[in-house]
C-alpha positions as CSV (number, residue, x, y, z in Angstrom):
1,X,-27.9,92.1,-23.1
2,X,-24.9,89.7,-22.6
3,X,-24.9,86.6,-24.8
4,X,-24.1,83.4,-22.8
5,X,-21.0,81.5,-23.8
6,X,-21.8,78.3,-25.8
7,X,-21.4,74.9,-24.1
8,X,-17.9,74.0,-25.3
9,X,-16.6,71.8,-22.4
10,X,-15.2,69.2,-24.8
11,X,-13.2,69.5,-28.0
12,X,-16.0,68.0,-30.1
13,X,-18.4,70.6,-28.8
14,X,-16.0,73.4,-29.5
15,X,-15.5,72.2,-33.1
16,X,-19.2,71.8,-33.6
17,X,-19.7,75.5,-32.5
18,X,-16.9,76.7,-34.7
19,X,-18.3,74.7,-37.7
20,X,-21.8,76.3,-37.1
21,X,-20.5,79.8,-36.7
22,X,-17.6,79.8,-39.2
23,X,-19.4,82.1,-41.7
24,X,-20.1,84.6,-39.0
25,X,-16.5,84.4,-37.8
26,X,-15.2,85.1,-41.3
27,X,-17.5,88.1,-41.5
28,X,-16.3,89.4,-38.1
29,X,-12.7,89.3,-39.3
30,X,-13.7,91.6,-42.2
31,X,-15.8,93.9,-40.1
32,X,-13.1,94.4,-37.5
33,X,-10.5,95.2,-40.2
34,X,-12.9,97.6,-42.0
35,X,-14.3,99.4,-38.9
36,X,-11.2,100.4,-36.9
37,X,-10.8,97.4,-34.7
38,X,-7.6,95.8,-36.0
39,X,-6.7,94.2,-32.7
40,X,-9.9,92.1,-32.7
41,X,-9.3,90.9,-36.2
42,X,-5.7,90.0,-35.4
43,X,-6.6,88.1,-32.3
44,X,-9.5,86.3,-34.0
45,X,-7.2,85.1,-36.8
46,X,-4.6,83.9,-34.3
47,X,-7.3,82.1,-32.3
48,X,-8.7,80.4,-35.4
49,X,-5.3,79.6,-37.0
50,X,-5.0,75.9,-36.1
51,X,-8.7,75.2,-36.4
52,X,-8.8,76.5,-40.0
53,X,-5.7,74.8,-41.3
54,X,-6.0,71.5,-39.4
55,X,-9.6,71.2,-40.6
56,X,-8.8,71.8,-44.3
57,X,-10.8,75.1,-44.3
58,X,-8.3,76.8,-46.6
59,X,-10.5,79.3,-48.4
60,X,-11.8,80.6,-45.0
61,X,-8.2,80.6,-43.7
62,X,-7.0,82.8,-46.6
63,X,-9.9,85.2,-46.1
64,X,-9.5,85.6,-42.4
65,X,-5.7,86.0,-42.5
66,X,-5.8,88.4,-45.5
67,X,-8.1,90.6,-43.3
68,X,-5.7,90.1,-40.4
69,X,-2.7,91.1,-42.5
70,X,-4.5,94.3,-43.6
71,X,-5.4,95.0,-40.0
72,X,-1.8,94.4,-38.8
73,X,-0.5,96.8,-41.5
74,X,-3.0,99.4,-40.5
75,X,-1.9,99.0,-36.8
76,X,1.8,99.0,-37.9
77,X,2.2,95.7,-36.0
78,X,5.0,93.9,-37.8
79,X,5.0,90.9,-35.5
80,X,1.3,90.3,-36.2
81,X,1.8,90.8,-39.9
82,X,4.6,88.2,-39.9
83,X,2.2,85.7,-38.2
84,X,-0.5,86.3,-40.8
85,X,2.1,85.9,-43.6
86,X,3.1,82.6,-42.0
87,X,-0.6,81.5,-41.9
88,X,-1.2,82.5,-45.5
89,X,1.9,80.6,-46.5
90,X,0.8,77.5,-44.7
91,X,-2.6,77.5,-46.4
92,X,-0.7,77.5,-49.8
93,X,1.8,74.9,-48.6
94,X,-1.0,72.5,-47.6
95,X,-2.5,72.9,-51.0
96,X,0.7,72.2,-52.9
97,X,1.3,75.8,-54.0
98,X,5.0,75.7,-52.9
99,X,6.4,78.7,-54.7
100,X,3.8,81.1,-53.4
101,X,4.0,79.6,-49.9
102,X,7.8,80.1,-49.9
103,X,7.4,83.7,-50.8
104,X,5.0,84.3,-47.9
105,X,7.4,82.5,-45.5
106,X,10.4,84.5,-46.7
107,X,8.5,87.7,-46.1
108,X,7.5,86.5,-42.7
109,X,11.1,85.6,-41.9
110,X,12.4,89.0,-42.9
111,X,9.8,90.7,-40.6
112,X,10.6,88.3,-37.8
113,X,14.3,89.1,-38.0
114,X,13.6,92.9,-38.3
115,X,11.5,92.7,-35.1
116,X,13.8,90.2,-33.3
117,X,11.0,87.7,-33.0
118,X,13.1,84.5,-32.7
119,X,10.2,82.1,-32.3
120,X,8.4,83.6,-35.3
121,X,11.6,83.2,-37.3
122,X,11.9,79.6,-36.2
123,X,8.3,78.9,-37.4
124,X,9.1,80.5,-40.8
125,X,12.3,78.4,-41.0
126,X,10.3,75.3,-40.1
127,X,7.8,76.0,-42.9
128,X,10.5,76.6,-45.4
129,X,12.0,73.3,-44.4
130,X,8.7,71.6,-44.9
131,X,8.6,72.9,-48.5
132,X,12.0,71.3,-49.1
133,X,11.0,68.1,-47.3
134,X,7.8,67.7,-49.4
135,X,9.9,68.1,-52.6
136,X,12.6,65.6,-51.5
137,X,15.3,68.1,-50.8
138,X,16.2,66.5,-47.5
139,X,19.6,68.2,-47.0
140,X,18.2,71.7,-47.3
141,X,15.2,70.8,-45.2
142,X,17.4,69.4,-42.4
143,X,19.4,72.7,-42.4
144,X,16.2,74.7,-41.9
145,X,14.9,72.3,-39.2
146,X,18.2,72.3,-37.2
147,X,18.2,76.1,-37.2
148,X,14.6,76.2,-36.0
149,X,15.2,73.4,-33.4
150,X,18.1,75.4,-31.8
151,X,15.7,78.4,-31.3
152,X,12.8,76.3,-30.0
153,X,15.1,74.7,-27.4
154,X,16.7,78.1,-26.4
155,X,13.2,79.7,-26.0
156,X,11.6,76.6,-24.3
157,X,9.0,76.4,-27.1
158,X,8.0,72.7,-26.6
159,X,5.3,72.6,-29.4
160,X,7.8,73.9,-31.9
161,X,10.4,71.4,-30.7
162,X,8.1,68.5,-30.9
163,X,7.1,69.3,-34.5
164,X,10.7,69.8,-35.6
165,X,11.9,66.6,-34.0
166,X,9.0,64.8,-35.9
167,X,10.1,66.4,-39.1
168,X,13.7,65.3,-38.6
169,X,12.5,61.8,-37.8
170,X,10.5,61.7,-41.0
171,X,13.6,62.7,-43.0
172,X,15.6,60.0,-41.2
173,X,13.2,57.2,-42.1
174,X,13.0,58.4,-45.7
175,X,16.8,58.1,-45.9
176,X,16.9,54.7,-44.2
177,X,18.4,56.0,-40.9
178,X,15.8,54.1,-38.9
179,X,17.5,54.1,-35.4
180,X,18.0,57.8,-35.6
181,X,14.4,58.3,-36.7
182,X,13.2,56.3,-33.7
183,X,15.4,58.4,-31.4
184,X,13.9,61.7,-32.7
185,X,10.4,60.4,-32.7
186,X,10.5,59.0,-29.2
187,X,11.8,62.3,-28.0
188,X,8.9,64.1,-29.7
189,X,6.4,61.6,-28.3
190,X,7.6,61.9,-24.7
191,X,7.7,65.7,-24.9
192,X,4.2,65.9,-26.4
193,X,2.8,63.6,-23.7
194,X,4.5,65.7,-21.0
195,X,3.0,68.9,-22.3
196,X,-0.4,67.6,-23.3
197,X,0.2,68.3,-27.0
198,X,-2.3,65.9,-28.6
199,X,-1.5,67.1,-32.1
200,X,2.2,66.5,-31.6
201,X,1.5,63.1,-30.1
202,X,-0.7,62.1,-33.0
203,X,2.1,63.0,-35.5
204,X,4.8,61.2,-33.4
205,X,2.7,58.0,-33.2
206,X,2.0,58.0,-36.9
207,X,5.6,58.5,-37.9
208,X,6.7,55.7,-35.5
209,X,4.2,53.5,-37.2
210,X,5.8,54.4,-40.5
211,X,9.2,53.4,-39.2
212,X,7.7,50.1,-38.1
213,X,6.4,49.6,-41.6
214,X,9.9,50.1,-43.0
215,X,11.2,47.4,-40.6
216,X,8.4,45.0,-41.4
217,X,6.9,45.1,-37.9
218,X,3.3,45.3,-39.1
219,X,1.4,44.6,-35.9
220,X,3.5,47.1,-34.0
221,X,3.0,49.6,-36.8
222,X,-0.8,49.1,-36.7
223,X,-0.8,49.9,-33.0
224,X,1.1,53.2,-33.4
225,X,-1.0,54.1,-36.5
226,X,-4.3,53.4,-34.8
227,X,-3.3,55.6,-31.8
228,X,-2.3,58.3,-34.2
229,X,-5.6,58.0,-36.1
230,X,-7.7,58.2,-32.9
231,X,-5.8,61.4,-31.8
232,X,-6.1,63.0,-35.3
233,X,-9.8,62.4,-35.1
234,X,-10.0,63.8,-31.6
235,X,-8.2,67.0,-32.6
236,X,-10.0,67.4,-35.9
237,X,-6.9,67.1,-38.1
238,X,-8.4,65.7,-41.3
239,X,-5.1,65.7,-43.2
240,X,-3.4,63.8,-40.5
241,X,-6.3,61.4,-40.4
242,X,-6.0,60.7,-44.1
243,X,-2.3,59.9,-43.8
244,X,-2.8,57.6,-40.8
245,X,-5.5,55.7,-42.7
246,X,-3.3,55.4,-45.8
247,X,-0.5,54.0,-43.7
248,X,-2.9,51.6,-42.0
249,X,-4.0,50.5,-45.5
250,X,-0.3,49.8,-46.3
251,X,0.1,47.8,-43.1
252,X,-3.0,45.7,-43.9
253,X,-1.8,45.2,-47.5
254,X,1.6,43.9,-46.3
255,X,-0.1,41.4,-43.9
256,X,-2.3,40.1,-46.7
257,X,-5.5,41.6,-45.2
258,X,-6.7,42.9,-48.6
259,X,-10.3,43.8,-47.8
260,X,-9.2,45.7,-44.7
261,X,-6.6,47.5,-46.7
262,X,-9.2,48.5,-49.3
263,X,-11.4,49.8,-46.5
264,X,-8.6,52.0,-45.0
265,X,-7.6,53.3,-48.5
266,X,-11.2,54.2,-49.3
267,X,-11.6,56.1,-46.0
268,X,-8.3,57.9,-46.7
269,X,-9.4,58.8,-50.2
270,X,-12.7,60.2,-48.9
């Protein structure tokens, strides 16, 4: 008997279904890898990738992508294996385990180059750049991002291009190159709107708000940050939501709205 598809016409309904069925989905990944259906496990992991990592479901992400890596190795699918390595590295990166994350990304990059998967290699380079960015090694990070950006543009990967422009804009503002930061971030914002990339738009708005904070333009910063916050909530990106709330707290603090700042900071902390 066929099981009817769940009512997931809106993003919030889709997330609610995924939240309710997450344990079953994790079990399905294991079952497929153990019972001769590696393609199903690989496809399931790739489908769940953004949901698991954007939603801070790192233990489940590690389990699903570990099964997917095993399935990819069984199927001798090096492209799929590289994707699972990238996903495992990202779960470690987002939890601050940079050394182990870098090892996963380097393994993914080697497989990407062996299989001539240029977009996969660009993603691995982007993530290696993110490790350097988070540790303040901006020159090394910029080198990785520029390599990745050239590939994204050459292959018309707009999502990758948006994310990399945002990363370059973040580095610019940290180094005080505010005009250059705005240029990168406005490009990212326009491209994300043109392609319907809500996650990219949320990051671009938030980073533009951060530049406004550096310039002392607190009301304008609040506008950008509130839009970013709304979009992070819409897409279920809890890490992005926390950053936007923290920056809104800083904007309120600078304007002397101390109670509002405390409210934003408490929400970010939660």
